[in-house]
Structures are given as structure tokens and as C-alpha cells.
N, C-alpha and C positions, 0 to 999 in steps of 0.2 A: 237733742243729740243729732250731730251732723250725719252720721251713718244712719241708714233707714232700718233701725231695729236694734235688738240686743244680742243677736246671734250673727255669725258669719262663717263662711268657708274661705280660707286663703290657700292658694295653690301656686306652685311653681313647677315648670317642666320645660324641657327642650323639645323642639320639633326639627328633624333633619330637613334641609332645604328641599329635598325631593318630594316631601309630603306637605310642605308648608301651605301651598296654595289650596290644596284640598282641605287641609285642616281648618284654615280660616273660613272657607266656604261652609263647611259642616258646622263649625262652632258658631258662626254668625246666623246661618239660615235655618238650622235645625236645633242645635243643642241649646243655645240661649233661649229661644222661644219655648222649648220644652221645659227648661228649668223655671222660667218665669211664670209658667202656667201652674206650677205647684203652689198650693196654698201656703202662705208664709214667706214666699220668696218675693222680695221687693225690688232688687236691682242686681244686675250682674255687670261686671266690667272686665274687659280683657286688655292687657297692656303687653307690649312687645319690648324687648331689650333696647334701651336707648342707643346703644352702640351698634345696632344693626345685627346683633348676634342671634343665636337660635332660641334664646330663652323667652318664656312668657310668664306673666303673673296674672292670675285671675282671682277676682274677689266677688263673692256672693254676699249680699246683705239680706239678713233674715229678720222677720218679725220678732222671733224669740229663739233662744238656744234650743228649746224643745222641738223646733222644726226639724232639727237634724235627725231625729228619730221618728218623725211623723210618718203615717202610712203613705201619704202622697209622695214624699221624697224616697222612702225605701222602695216603694213600688217602681219608681223610675230606675233607681240604682240596680235593682234586681231584674229588670226587664229592658235592657238597652236595645235601641233600634239596631237594625242591621248595619247602618252607616256608623253608629256609635261603636258597635263591636269591631268594625273594621279599623276605626281610628284609634281606639284605646291602646293597642300595643305600641303605637308610635309616640306615646307620651313618655319620653325618656327622662330619667332622673327625677321622677315625680316626688314632690313634697306636698302633703295635703294636711292642713290643720283645720279641725272643726272647733270653732271658737266661741267664747263669750266676749262681748265687747266690754272692756274695762273703762276706757276713756275715749272721747271723741269730741274734737273741737274744730270749728270752722266749717267751710264748705266741704262736701264729701269728695268731689272729684275735681281734677284739673288736668292740664295737659301732660304733666309728668308725675311720677311717683318714685320715691325712695323707700325701699323696704329693708328693714333690719330684722333679721331673725336671731334671737338671743335667748339666753336662759339666766335666771337669777342664781347667784351663789347660795349655798346653804345658809339659811337664816337671814338673807338679805332681800327677800321678795318685797316687803313693804317699803323698804328704803329705796329700792330700784323703782317701784311703782310711783312713789312720791316724786322722784327725780323726773321720770318720764311724763308724769302728769303736768309738772311745772313746765317742762320743755314744750309739751304739746300745746299748752295754753299760750305760751309765749311765741312759738313758731308761727301760729296761724295768722298773726297780724304783721309779719315781716314782709318787706318787699320781696316779690318773687315766690312767696309761699302762701298757700290758702287754707291748709288743714293739716291736722295730725290725729292719728288714731292708735290706740293700744289694744291689742287683742291677746287673749290667752287661750291656748289649746286645752280642750277638755274632751276626750273621746267619749261619745255616747256609748251606752252598753248595747251594742248591736252586733250581729254576726258579720263576718266578712262578706261583702256584697259581691254580686256577679261582676260588676264593673271592676272591682279590685282584683278579682280572680283573673279576669282577662289581662290585666296589667301585670300579673305575676304574684299577687298576694297583697297583704296589708301594706299601705303606703307609709313611709316614714313621715313624721310630723315635725314642724317647728314648734317650739315651746311657747315663747312669747313673740309677737310680731308688732313692730312699731312702723307705722306707715306715715310718711310725710308727703303731702301732695303740693304741687306748685306749678305755676305757669312759666317759671324760669329754671331751666335745667342747671345752670351754673350755681344757682342758690342751693339746690339740693346737693350738688357735688361738693360744695363747700361744707355743708353740714356733715356729710359722710366723713370728711377728713378732720373735722374740728369737734363740734359739740356732740357728735355721735360716733366719734372715733373709739378705738379699742381702749385707749388710755382713759377717756372720760367715762365710758360705760363700765369698765371694770372698777374704776374708782367709786362708781355709784352702786356697785353691788352685782354686776353682771359677771358671768363666767367668761373666760377668755374664749375667743373663737366666734364672735358674731359674724353673720353672713349678710353682706349688703348687696343690693341690686338697684339699678336705675332703669326705669321703664317709661315708655311713651304710650299714651292711651290709643288703643286701636278701635275699640268698639264697646258700646254699652247698650243695655236694654233694661227697661223697668217692666213691672207686671202690667202696667197700663199700655205698653207697646204691643202686647200679645193679642191677636185677633180672638 
């Protein structure tokens, strides 16, 4: 499997320009190393909006789905550092999905990522998954593209954490997440308007209203990078 494990956390948020420099400093030098030190965390990647906007996409790759409710992870979520507590309120429009990895093809990371947040229509989940599996397998070998991954949100049975409370309560989640990685931004832009367009996705069984985002890789850490 291209992603490093069977579990993942996929997140999106905005950071206002006034706080962006401090956010990237904190996220790179404190937060990522902290997360990568948790047993079961294999890799974290941060991506910024490809158009230079305020949005970020962050992906954590986990050994297993069960890591999401592990003592190590919950301990960090419920005891944020002072710097984390300072930065959490600046995560605007947070969407946070705790996921199982359904499909993963190709190399995991590349220069750019297209994320599609979608939901299956009633009774169409298997048909939509089959379509996305076929697409993921085909996309990975195309010029400009290196990988594709399908995640599904499944909230673990845990209490609202301290970090969530600092952000204002439980975070909304994306239901299904389709991620396509590539070294050529134009190739991903083309997919967003053709094979991953609303018309194609709804025809495959998705609800209307998929949310797409294009991002550029900013930083990544693996567990082996942590001292």
C-alpha cells in the first residue's frame, strides 16, 4: 500500500496572513515532531493552497485506524503545549476527518495534491468505491500524476478533546476523501474539471456538492525524522 498504514487523519483549514509565519514555524518545528513521536504515526505532510491562498491540507498516515483512539494520541490531544494552545484558535474553517484507508495506489507524495471531499448517495457506496478504485489505479501511471488514495471518515468513540474545545467544539468532517498526487499541477487541474467533475462523480453515485482543492507540498516528516 502506498500510504504508510491503514489509518489516516485528513484536515483542512485556513490561516490568516497575520498568523501564517508563526503557524508554519510552530507546525514544522514543534507540532509535526510531537505527532511523529506518537506510536503508530508514520508520516505527516502539510500542503498549502496552490493558488497562494490561505488554505492548508494536512495528512497524517497511521499504522492502523485504532491509533486514532490510542493512549499516546489522546494524551497529546488532551494536553496541548502552550504554543499549540495559542495557535489552535487560528485554525479557521477546520474540517477534520479520522479515516480508514480504503484504496491506495502509487507513490504516496508528490509536489502537488488534488483533494476531493464527497459523499456517496444512498445505496451507491459500493458503486462509487468501485469507480474511484478504478480511477485511482489508472491515474497513478499517467504523465504528471504519481498516486491516488481513497479514505473514508469513521469517528472513533472518544470524548471531545481539549484541542477541539480550544477550537470551539467538535470539528466538522468530510465523509469520503479522494486524494490524487502529481508532479504537474496542470494534470491535476484537468482531472478536477473532467474525470473528477461533478457530472462524472454524481453519475458514479456521489451526492452533489463535492469540494475540490489544489495544494502544493510545504513540509513533511516521518517518525524516523524525530530525535
